[in-house]
C-alpha positions in Angstrom: -17.7 28.0 -0.1 -20.6 28.0 2.3 -23.0 29.1 -0.7 -21.6 26.1 -2.8 -22.1 23.7 0.4 -25.7 24.8 0.9 -26.6 24.7 -2.8 -25.2 20.9 -3.0 -27.3 19.9 0.1 -30.4 21.4 -1.6 -29.8 19.6 -4.6 -29.2 16.3 -2.6 -32.4 17.0 -0.6 -34.5 17.3 -3.9 -32.9 13.9 -5.1 -33.5 12.4 -1.7 -36.9 10.4 -2.8 -34.9 8.8 -5.8 -31.8 8.0 -3.7 -34.0 6.2 -1.1 -36.0 4.4 -3.7 -32.8 3.0 -5.4 -31.5 2.3 -1.8 -34.8 0.2 -1.4 -34.5 -1.6 -4.4 -31.0 -2.7 -3.7 -31.9 -3.6 -0.3 -34.7 -5.9 -1.5 -32.5 -7.8 -4.1 -29.1 -8.2 -2.4 -26.4 -10.5 -3.9 -23.5 -11.7 -2.4 -19.5 -11.4 -3.2 -18.7 -11.3 -6.6 -22.2 -12.2 -7.9 -23.7 -8.8 -8.2 -24.8 -8.4 -11.7 -28.1 -7.3 -11.0 -26.9 -4.4 -8.6 -24.0 -3.6 -10.8 -26.5 -3.0 -13.9 -28.7 -0.8 -11.8 -25.5 1.2 -11.2 -24.7 1.4 -14.6 -28.1 2.5 -15.7 -28.1 5.4 -13.2 -24.8 6.5 -14.2 -26.0 6.7 -17.8 -29.1 8.4 -17.0 -27.0 11.4 -15.4 -25.2 11.5 -18.7 -21.9 9.7 -17.6 -20.3 8.0 -20.8 -16.9 6.8 -19.8 -18.2 3.7 -17.9 -16.1 0.6 -17.4 -17.8 -2.8 -16.3 -17.0 -6.2 -15.3 -14.0 -5.3 -13.3 -13.4 -8.0 -10.9 -16.4 -9.7 -12.4 -19.2 -7.3 -11.3 -17.3 -4.1 -10.3 -17.8 -1.0 -12.3 -15.8 2.4 -12.9 -17.0 5.5 -14.0 -15.0 8.8 -14.8 -16.1 12.5 -14.8 -13.6 15.0 -16.2 -13.5 18.3 -15.2 -13.1 21.2 -17.6 -9.7 21.9 -16.4 -6.7 19.7 -15.8 -6.0 18.7 -12.3 -5.5 16.0 -9.7 -7.5 12.5 -9.8 -10.0 11.8 -7.0 -11.4 8.3 -6.3 -14.8 7.8 -4.5 -15.5 4.1 -3.6 -18.9 2.6 -2.5 -19.0 -1.3 -1.9 -22.1 -3.3 -3.2 -22.2 -6.7 -1.9 -24.5 -8.2 0.8 -24.0 -10.8 3.8 -25.4 -14.4 3.9 -27.8 -13.4 6.5 -31.6 -14.0 6.9 -33.7 -10.7 7.1 -36.0 -10.6 9.9 -37.7 -7.2 9.4 -40.9 -6.5 8.6 -40.3 -3.3 6.3 -41.9 -3.4 3.0 -38.5 -3.3 1.2 -36.9 -6.3 3.1 -34.9 -9.0 1.3 -36.6 -10.9 -1.1 -33.8 -13.3 -1.5 -33.8 -16.1 1.3 -30.7 -16.2 3.3 -29.1 -13.0 1.9 -29.5 -9.6 3.3 -27.7 -5.8 3.4 -27.0 -6.1 7.0 -23.8 -3.9 6.7 -25.2 -1.0 4.6 -23.9 -1.5 1.3 -27.1 -0.8 -0.2 -26.9 2.5 1.3 -23.1 3.1 0.2 -24.0 2.3 -3.3 -27.1 4.7 -3.6 -24.7 7.4 -1.7 -22.3 7.3 -4.2 -24.7 8.1 -7.0 -25.4 11.3 -5.2 -22.1 12.9 -5.7 -22.0 11.4 -9.2 -25.1 13.6 -9.6 -23.8 16.7 -8.4 -20.5 16.4 -9.9 -21.7 16.0 -13.4 -24.0 18.8 -13.0 -21.1 21.1 -11.9 -18.0 19.7 -14.3 -17.4 23.3 -15.2 -16.2 24.2 -11.9 -14.0 21.0 -11.5 -10.1 21.0 -12.2 -9.4 17.4 -12.3 -10.8 14.1 -12.7 -13.2 12.1 -10.5 -13.2 8.1 -10.4 -16.4 6.4 -9.1 -15.5 2.8 -8.2 -18.4 0.3 -7.5 -16.7 -2.4 -5.7 -17.9 -6.0 -5.2 -17.0 -8.5 -2.8 -16.1 -6.1 0.2 -17.2 -8.9 2.4 -14.5 -11.3 1.6 -13.2 -12.9 -1.7 -10.7 -9.9 -2.1 -13.1 -7.4 -4.3 -10.8 -4.6 -3.8 -7.6 -6.4 -4.5 -9.4 -7.9 -7.9 -10.2 -4.7 -9.0 -6.7 -2.9 -8.3 -5.0 -6.1 -10.1 -7.2 -6.2 -13.1 -5.0 -3.5 -15.1 -8.2 -1.6 -15.6 -7.2 1.9 -14.0 -8.4 1.3 -10.5 -4.9 2.1 -8.9 -3.6 3.1 -5.4 -5.2 5.8 -3.5 -5.4 7.5 -0.1 -8.7 8.3 1.6 -10.5 8.4 4.9 -12.5 6.0 6.6 -16.2 6.4 7.1 -15.3 7.2 11.0 -13.1 9.9 9.4 -9.8 8.2 10.4 -7.0 8.6 7.9 -5.9 5.5 6.1 -4.0 5.1 3.1 -5.0 2.2 0.9 -8.5 1.9 2.2 -10.1 -1.3 4.4 -11.3 -4.4 2.5 -12.7 -6.4 5.3 -11.5 -9.4 7.3 -10.5 -12.5 5.6 -9.6 -15.3 7.9 -9.4 -13.0 10.9 -6.5 -11.1 9.1 -7.3 -7.5 8.2 -6.3 -6.8 4.4 -5.1 -3.6 3.3 -6.1 -2.5 -0.1 -5.9 0.5 -2.3 -9.5 1.8 -2.3 -10.7 4.1 0.2 -14.3 5.0 1.7 -14.8 8.7 2.5 -17.2 10.7 4.7 -16.7 14.3 5.1 -15.8 16.0 8.3 -18.6 17.1 10.5 -20.9 14.6 8.9 -22.3 12.7 12.3 -22.4 8.7 11.8 -25.8 7.2 12.4 -25.4 4.6 14.9 -27.4 1.3 14.1 -27.4 -2.2 15.5 -24.3 -3.8 13.7 -25.2 -6.9 11.9 -21.7 -7.0 10.0 -20.3 -9.3 12.7 -23.3 -11.8 12.8 -22.4 -15.4 12.0 -23.2 -16.7 8.8 -26.6 -18.1 8.4 -27.9 -16.0 11.4 -30.8 -13.8 11.4 -30.7 -10.0 11.8 -33.0 -6.8 11.5 -31.6 -3.5 10.0 -33.6 -0.1 9.7 -33.1 2.7 7.5 -34.6 5.1 5.1 
């Protein structure tokens, strides 16, 4: 198992420049809510380059789902990343800062999207070692407008799942966000492996609409 983990880490290390470039491209062109047509297009393009052919688009307007089937039968696992940005003006001076006035990836969804492409690549290269099916879910509208609920209700095979939040805490049916101050539980979950430390960055997710923020990252 340790050898497998090391080989995966080494592989992801080799792809790191490409993943960073993808994240920065997404950061430069943030899209709100269900309007992520460009973002979704980039995701689908990257998935096809990996050789994934079973891809569904247009779920909840701009959501996408990809399926990787292992060589042997087994359980179905869902990995999910959110794609939408926030209505915040970016003040950072980095070369990849937002090019869209009043819109910014202040809550890290550009990173979530790029990060989900890493296991997609690993899993595709190791399908012969997989017993089961992996569903990759790219969700729009996590910051309101019910993106997860729309995907689940779309009838496109995005069903109920269990998982762990990024802080490692168990949660069934995931966490969609805050809508009208009421927390909404949904059937999608975000995972982060145990032992992986969460990098502390200034939180911009609670910044009021129209405010300014800066967000650093690779």
